N, C-alpha and C positions, 0 to 999 in steps of 0.2 A: 504494500500500500504506500503510495507516494504521499509525502507530507506537503500539503498545499493549503495556504490560508485563503479565506474568503476575501472579497474586496472590502476594504475598510473605508468608511466615509471619513472625511477630515474632521479635525477638532474645530468646533464652532464657538465663536464668542457670543455670549448671550447679551441681553440688554442691560443686565446688571453688571456693575463694575467688578472686575477680578473674578468673574464666574464663567466657566467654560462648559460646553456640552460635548460629551464624548458619545459618539453614535457608532455602533457596530451592527453589521448585518450578518446573521448566521443562519443558513438554510432558510432564507426568505423571511426570517423574523428579525424585527428591529429591536435593539436594546440601547437605552440611553442612560447616561449618568451625568450628574452635575458636579463639577470639581471647583472648589474654592482655591484660589492661588494664581500662579502664573501659567502661561501657555505650556511651559516646560513641565509643570506639574501635571497638567491635563494630558500631555503626551505620554508621560510616565504611566498614568492610570490607564490610558488607552492600551499601552503595551501589556500591562499586567492583565487587564480584562480579556484582551485577545488571546493570551496564552491560557487563561482559565477556561475560556470557551472551547479552545481547541483541545484542551485536555479533558473537557467534559463530554466531548463527542463520544457517542457509543461506539466502542471498537470491539469487534468480535474476533477473538483469537482463533487462529487456525489450530486444528487438533494436533498438528505436528509441532515443529519448532516455530515459535512466533517470530515475526519481524521485530526489529529493534523498536520501531514505532509502537507496535502492539504491546510489547512488553513494558515500555515506559509509560504508556497511557493507561494501562490497567494495573499491572502488579507493582511496578516500582513506585508509581504515584501513591498507591495506598500505603506501601511500606514507608515512604518518605513522610507522608502526613502523620503516620502513627509514631514514628521514631525520631524524627528531626524536630528541632526547635522551630516554631513558626517563622522566626526571623531568618533562620538558615534556609528553610524551604522556599521562602519568598524570593530569595536571591538565587537559589539553585535552579528554580524553574527556568530562568533564562538560559542557563548552561544546558539543561536538559533539552530545551527547545532547539538550541543550536545543534546539539548532537543528533536530535531527531531529524532536523533539516538535512544534514549531511549523510547520515547512516540509516535513516528510518526505513527505507524500502528493503533493506537487506535482512534476511533471516539471521538469527544470532550466530549460527554456525558458518555464515559467510562473511562475517566481519573479520577480515584478515589483517595482518600487519601492514600490507600494502594499502588497504583502504584507510587504515588509521594514519598512514603517512600522507595520503591524499588529503585527509582532513587537516593535518598540520599545515600542509602547503596552502590550502584554501584560507585558513585563519591568518597565516602570515601575509598573504596577498591582501587580506582585508585590513592590514595595518596593525595587527596585534603583535605584542612583544612575546618573547619566549615564556615568561612567567605566566602570562594570561593563558597561553595555549596549554601550559602544564596544569593549570587549574582546571581547565576543561577535561584534560586527560585523567585527572584525579577523579572527577565525577564519572567519566566513562568506565574507569576501572571499578568504582564502587557499584555501578549498575551491573556490569558483567559478572562480578564476583557474587552479587546477590542472586543473579540468575543461576549461577553454578550451585549456590546453596539450596536452591529449589529443585536441584537435580534435573534441570533441563539438559538433555543430551547434546552438549557441544563442548568444545575445548576453548577455554579462555585464552585469547591471543596474548602474546607478550606486548606490553605497551612500553615503549622507550620514551622517557622524558627528554625534552630538549635541553640543551646546555644553556644555562642562564648566566648572565653577566654577574660578576661578584657585586655584592651589595656595598654601597658607599656608606661612609660614616653618617650617623643620624644627624639631620639638620635641625637647628633650633634657633629661636630668636633670643637675643639678649634682653635683660629686664628693660633697658632703655627702648629697644625696638617694640617690645610688648606694650609699653606705655604709649609709644607713638601710635601703635595700631589701635588701641582702645580709644585714644583721642580722635582718631579718624572715624572709627565706628560711631562715636557720639555725635560727630559733626555731619557725617554723610548718611548713615543709616541708623539713627538712634533707636529704631524699632527693635533691633536685635542686640542692643548694648547689654541688656541683662544676661542673656544666654552666653555672650562672649566673655563677660566678666566672670561668669560661673566657670566656663571652660578654662580660662586662664589661671584661676585660683584653685582648681581641683584636679586638672589633668584628665577629666572624664572624656570618654568618647562622645562624638556628636550624637550618636544614636541614644546614648544614655541620657544626654541632656534633653533632647526633645521628647523622650519617653518618661522623664522624671515627673512624678506626681507631687503635688503640693504637700500632701500628707507625709511624704518621705523626708521632709526638711524638719529637723529637730534642733531648733536654736538653743533650747535649754541645755541640751547635752553638747551642743556645738558640733554637730555632724549631720551628714546627709546619707541616707540609706539608698544604695543602688540595689534595687530588688525587683524581682519579676512582678508583672501585673497581667491583667487579662489580655493585653494587646502586645506585650513585649517581654522577652526573656534576655537577661544579660548574657554577654559573650562568655562562653564556658559554663553557663547556667549556674554561676556562683554569685550570690549576693555579697555585698561588702559595704563598709562604712567609709566615708571620706570626711576628714576633718574640715571644719569651717573656721577660718581665721578671722581676725578683726577686720581685715580689709574686705572680706566677702560678706560678712554677716549683714551689713546694712542693705545689701542687694537681695537678701532672702527673707525680708520681713513680709508678713502676709499681704500688706498693701501693694507690694510690687509683684506678687506672684498671682497666677491665675487661680480660679476656684477649684479646678480639677487638676489640670496640668500646670506644672511650675512655670514653664515658658511656652505658652500657647501661641499659635499664629496670631499676629496682631490684626489680621483682617477678619478672620472667622471666629477667633476665640477658641477654636478646637486645636487638637494636637496637630503639629506640623506633619504633613505627609512625608516630607523629607527635609533635611537641613537646608536652609536658604543659602546655599553656596554662592549663588550669583550676587546676592546682596553683600555677603562677606567679601567677595572679590573686589567690589567697588571700594570698600573701605581699605582693603589691603593695598590696592593700587594707589589710592590717595596717600597712604603712608609710605609709599616707595619701597614696599617689601615684596618678596616672592614667597610662594608656598601656600598650602591649603590650611584649612582650619585645624587639621590634625597636628600641624606643627606647634600649636599651642600646648598640646599634650606632651610633645617632646620638650618644649621649653620648660614646662612645669617640672617634669621629671629631672631635667638637667639641674635646675636650681635647687631642688630638694636634695639631690645627690651631692652637689657641691657644698651644701650647708651641713648635711648630716653624715656624708660619706658612708651611707648604709644602703647597699643594694637590696637587701632583704626588705627593708622598709619601703623602698620605692616599688618593689614588686607587689607588695600588699596594697599600696595606695592606688596603683594602676590596675589592679585586678588581673595580673598575669597568672595564667595557669601553670606555666613552666618557667623556671628560673632562667633558662637560656634566652627567653624573650627579653628579659631585663638586662641581659649581658650586652645588649647593643649600646648601653651607656657606660660600660666598664672602662672604656678608653679614657674617660674623664678623670679616673683615679690613677695617677701616675706614680704612686708610692712604690710600686713594684719595680719601676724603672730606676728609681733612686737607689734601691737596694742592689740592683744588678750592675750599677754603673762601674764600680771598681772591683767587681767580683773576680775578674780575670786579669792577671798581671804577669808579665814576663820580664826576665832580666836578659839584656842583649847588648853587645858592643861595649861592655864595661859600664853601662848605665844602671842606676839603681832601679829596682822594680816597685819602689814605693808609689803610692797613689799620687803624691804631689808631683813626682817626676813624670809619670805617665800622663797625668792630666794637664800639666802645665809645661810640657817639654818645649824648649825653644832652642833651635840649632841655627847657627850661622854658618854659611857655606860659601867659600870663594868660588867664583865662576868667572874666570877671565878678569876683567877690570871691574866687575860688579860684586857686590856683597848681597846675598839673598838671606833673609831672615825668615824662618818658619816658626810661627808662634800660634798658640791656641789658648792662652790663659793669662793670668796675672799673678805674680809672686816674685817681687824683686825686679830689677832692671839691668840691662847690659847695653853698652854702647860700643860700636866698632866704627873705625874711620877708614875710608878707602878713597883716595884721591880727593880729599877735602869734603867728602860727604859723610854725614853721621847717620848711622842706622841704629834704631832703638828696638829692643826686643824684651819680652818679659820671660823670666825664668824662675824656677824654684829658688828659695832662699839659699839652700845649701850648695847650689851651683851658680850662684850669683858671680858674674864677672868672668865666667869660663867661656872661651870661644873655641869651638871645634871646627876644624877645616877638613874638607874631604880629601 
């Protein structure tokens, strides 16, 4: 069965401000939704509803080995809805739809390594980077392994991940840059100032901020509870507490929060459908900075680590499930480099092996009519003269005044 979507009508602007009509046609039946927010929000809803309708289509599995489309639309969908967090499944639907588009018509036993390579090629031509393709391959592997668990008679093909570029050091903003950013938010888009101040002072993820309920703010104890609710589950499905400092507390008083959601959409008063990245980008550009809203999380973690020098504390504040995730900030702690600086010392050429000699060695060498001085530190001084020119170098105290020629 080939995967093919029905013709989708465009997103319409209604007579009301900031309201959009999403209209989809499925098997001759019209379906409409009203979306509060921007046109981009409406298009996102349109994409989500389209996938939901396509997955809702009644699919009859063949009695033998099902096609990839049939298996995903029936068995894997039920498995994912029962076992994955709602936030995980809402994002994974897009990956499943892409896989169904490329591999849907093939029976499971005909999904060969070559067809998987063709899928990689198509994704790269679409402009995706290797890490994005690997995320799709991870979902494909999960689907095929689940099919094998159900004892469908086919051999799971070997899936080779693409080689990714090494990750660069984590990027963050300095306290001065964060202050400049918040000033720009206040001037350009004050509607999102509260949520930006919250993110800057807690290091929370943007999904945690837009899903935070007002009842989860406890100013008496000075903390915010990041906990699951009926519409959202934290990453890793682990609730945690985040401390509220003196700079943040005035922004979390009941007068500044919504009745249900702590930071509701300023237009509808309801929960944000997604974080207002475009509004944030306007303020970021006005502040002369680069990076997304997630960089506030890195900035928070960096400042906490530099002040406390406690990686374990940072991992708990950020809600990391694995300590290796927090280790991306470990390069900020350079104590281990100081301990290793003079760990290796050698004696050679009659020179002492003491740390002062190796660290501050300064040699002068005759080279024709010139005198070259090699130096790398400070500890005493030596002067040599050659044809009226004075060359100064720094040397250890116990070798002060010694000139060595090649």
